[in-house]
Every structure is written in C-alpha cells, then in structure tokens.
N, C-alpha and C positions, 0 to 999 in steps of 0.2 A: 367948518368943512368936514364932511364925512370921509373917513379913510377908505381907500379902495377895498380893503379886506372886509370892513364892516358893511360897505355898500353891497358887496357880493353876498355876504351872509344874509342881509335883509332881503335881497332879491330872491335868494333861495327860499326864505321863509314865506315870502309873498306867493311864490309859485306853488309851494306845498299847500298853503291854505286855500288858494284859489282853485287848486286841482282836487283837493280831498275834503275841503270843508267850506264849500262855496256859500252855503247859507250864512255862515258867520263872517265870511269874507265881505259879503255885500254890505252889511251894516258897519263893520269895523272901519272900512276905508272911507266911510262918510263922516266919521267923527273928526274933531279938531286935529290938525296936522301933528301936533305934539304927542297925541295919543296913539296914532296909527302904528308906528314902529313897535312900541311896547306891546300893544294888543296883538299885532300880527306875530310877534316873537312868541308870545304865550300860546297863541292858537297853533303855531307851528310845532311847539313843544308837545302839545296835546296830540297833534296829527302823528308825530313820530312815535309816540307811545302806543297809540291805537293801531298803528300799522304792524306792530311787532308780531302779533299772532299769525299774520299772513306770511311772514318770512321765517319764523322760527317755530318749530313744532315740538322738538324734544324738550322735556321738562328741565334737564340740566342746562341746556343751552339757553333756555328762557331765563333761568335764574341768573346766568352769567350776563346776559344782555341787560336785564333789569338792574343788576349791580353796577354795570358800566354806567347806566344812566344816573344812578345815585351818586357815583363818584364824579360824574361829569357835572351834575347840578352843583355839587359842593365846590368844584373847581371854578364855576362861574362867579363865585364870590371871592376869588383870589386874584392875584395879579397875573396868573398864568392859567386861563381857562383852556379846557380841552379844545384841540383844533377841529371843532365841529361847527358848522354854520349856525345851527340853532343855539348851541351853547354860547357862541360868540355874540349872537344877537341878544341873548339873555344877559350876558355879562354887561353889555352896553346899556341895557334898559332897566334891569332890576337889581343889579348887584349893590347899588347904593340905596335901594328902597327898603326900609325896615319891614320886618315881619313878612318876608316873601319866601325864604328858603324852605321853611317848614311846610308851606302849602305845596310847593313843587315836590318835595320828598313824599308827602302824603299821597299825592297823585300817583307817584311811582309805586308805592307800596300797595295802594288800593287796586291798581290795575294788575300788578303782579299776582296778588291774591286771587283776583278774578280769573286771570289766564290759567292759573294752576288748579282752579277749582273744577272738579269734574261734574258736580251735581248742580241742578238749578237752585236758585235761592230758596230758602225754606219758607220765607214769608215776605209780605209787603215791607215789613220793618227791615229785613235784610236787604231788600231791593233799595230802600231809602238810604241805608247805610252806604251802599255802593255809590249811589248818586251823590251823596254828601261828600264822599271821599274823592270823587272825580269832578263832576260838573260844578258842584258848589265851590270846591277849592279853586277852580279856574275863575269863577266869578269873584271870589275874594281877592285873587291876584289882580284881576282887572281893576278892582277898586283901589288896591294899594298903589298901583302905578299911576292912577288918576288922582291920588291924594286922599282917597276915602278910607279912613282907618277908624271907623266908629261903629257902635253897636247897631244903629239904625240901618246902615247900609248892609252890614253883615246879616242881620235878621232877614231882610228882604232877599238878599243874595242866596241865603241858605234855602229858602222856600223855592226860589226860582231855579236854583241848581237841582233840587230834587225833581221839580217838574220837567226840566230839560233832560236830566238823566233817565228818568222813567220813560218819557216820551221817545227818546232816542232808542231805548231798548225795544219798545213796542214797534217802532218803525223798522227796526232791524230784525224783527222776528223771522221773516222769511230767509234773510241772509244768514242769520245764525243757525237756523234749522238746516240749511244746506251744508253747514259745517258741523252738524251734530251737536249744536249747543241750544239750550232752552233757558230763557230767562223769566218764564211765567212761574210765579211762586208755587212751590209744591203743595202748601196747605190749601190754597185756593183750587188748584188742580184736583187734589184729592176730594175736596168737597163737591166738585162738579163732576167727578168721575172721569177726569181727563188724564191720560197717561202721557209720558214724555214722547212716546212714539206717535201719538195723535198730533202733537205739535211738530215733531221732526219730519213727518210726512208732508207737511206744508199744506194740509187740507183743512179748511175751516169746517167746524161743526157748531151747532147751537151751544154746546157745552164749552167749547174753546172760546167762543164769543162772549159767553158769560164771564169767564175768567178775565178776558181782556177788558170787559166793561168795568170790573172792579179795579183793575190796575189803572185804567184810564181815568176813572173817577178820582183815584188818589192823586194822580198827576194834576188833574183839573183843580182839585182842592188846593194844592200847593201853588198853582199858577194864580188862582184868585187871591190867595193870601199875599203872595208877592206883590200883586198889583195894588192891593189895598195898602200895603206897607210903603209902596213906592211914593205914595202921596206925601209921606213925611220926609222924603229925600230932597236934597238940594237940586237945583236945576242942572248943575254939572254932573251929578251922579245919575240922574234919571236915564240918559241915553245908554248907560251901561246895562240897563234892563231890557234892551231891544231883543235879546234872544227869546223873550216872551212872545214875540210876534209869530215866529215859526212854530213854537209849541202850540199856540192857540189855533193856528191854521191846521196843523196836523190833527189835533184832537177833534176839531170840528169836522174834518174830512173823515176821520175814523168813525165818528158817530153817524155821519151821513151814509157810510157803507156798513151800517149795522155791526160795527166793531169787528169786522173781518180784517184782521191784520195782513192777510195774504192777498187782499184785493190789489190787482196790478197798478191801479191808479194811485195807491198809497205808497208805493215803493220810492217815489221821489219826494215824499213828504206831503203829498196831497195837494200840491200847488205848483204852478209853473214859475220858473225863475223870474220872468218879467213881472208877473203879478206880485210876487214877493218883494221885488225891488220897489214897485209902486207903493205897496203898503208900508215898507220901511221908511221911504221918503215922506209919506203922509204922516206917519207917527212922529218922525223927527220934526216936521213942520209944526205939528200941533202940540208936540210935547206929550204925546200919549204913549204909555208903555204898559 
C-alpha cells in the first residue's frame, strides 16, 4: 500500500508532467504499471529544472537554486530526503537503483551551465554536448529504473537523447528568441551570414533556414542511428525509445515548412495531441520505435 505522503508526491509529479511535458506524459503512462511512477518522477524532475529560468533571473540566485537541487538529489539517496514532492518521488523510485545519482547530478550541472551562458553554442558539437548532458541523461535514467544497464541500451539512448535535445531546441527557437536566447550554432550562423539579431527578431530568412537545415540534419542523423541500434535491444527496452516518435514528427513537419522554425504550426511540435496519441499506440502495438 502506498503511503499518503508518497501518493501525494506522485500526484504532484503526474500533474507537472501532464501540464508541462504532455508529449512525454502520453507515452509514459501507457507503459507497464511498475514503470509509470519511476518514469513520471524522472520526467517531473526534468520539468522542475527546465522551469527555473522562468522563475529566477539573477545569476547569483540561479546558482543558489541549482545548488539546492544538487543537495536535494543527494538527499534522495539518504533516509531523510528533502521535503519536496519530486525528491520524495525520486527517493521512492531510484534511491535503490544503482548508477542513477550521477546522471541526475549531471543534468543539474548541464542545465546550470546553459542557464548561465550568455552566448549561443559555438558549434554543433557544443549543441550535442548539451543534449547529451540533459536529454541523454534522462534516457539513461529511464533505462536504469527499467533494469537496463548495458552498453547496447546506452548507445541507442545516447543517439536518441541527442536527437531529442537538438529537436527540442529547434522547436523552442521562437520561445527562446522572445527571451533573447539563441541556440543556433555560431559557426553555422557565421558561415551563412546570420546574426543573433536575425534570430532574436523571430523572422525567418533563407539564411536562417539554411542554418536550421544543418542542425535538423544532425538531429535526423542521430534519430536514424538510434532507430538502427534499437533493433538490438530487448523487447522490454524498446518502448523506452518512444520519444523518437515526437522527434520524427517534428523534423518531418519542419522539413514540410522549408525549415522555418518560426512557422506558427510548428510551435506545438507540428502535430496535434490526438494524432500523436494515435501514433504512440500504433508504435506500441507493432513494437516500432
């Protein structure tokens, strides 16, 4: 029987993921019952971290907040976790799972470095490093709580995480531009004659689309590699690759709109929630990821 305090903590996590990460909520709640709570707890942790820039602006306060999360993560592996619903949920689901704490802490460090960085990434390689330190870590964690602690799974998860992370940044270009942030690599922008202001104004040009094309091509390459590697995974591991569905839909929609990241129809991912639910169920039924 689940204790009332843990039930309340999990309910909070469910609400956060459903409200702020609906795409991943849809597929995670369709997995076997024993996996739902751990995956939702991990996704809620990611939601909490990604919301920090909307609530904290000053650099010193940002560093204090991120240090709080480091300490809170460490407390989740003790008998006295911080009285925070996400940390309590993590304590109940990952504290006894080996090789998880380092992934959580790397997510905190990666996102903190990103939040404190004033300039766009210098290259596609730096963009990939960000995706590896955030989205890939989350996929490694999902594998650990599902009992997947092997090189084959991690290899596929690394590529999928890079595809997810890069696609999410492309999808968020208009949102970030409104907040005076740009994630298009500087070297590609320089080569195409694109300035930060071109992106921050939120107006598409042929040169901006060319930069987006190169970034999207990189994400597509990682997605294809992840799908090729997923053929080597066990039947139990394959559903954890379902984030590939949303990435594929977005990249296809982006191409359809001539790589205009500012196209209004792309701001929701390029697909309707109902269509996405249908595709997720279809992929689960056929075991295609």
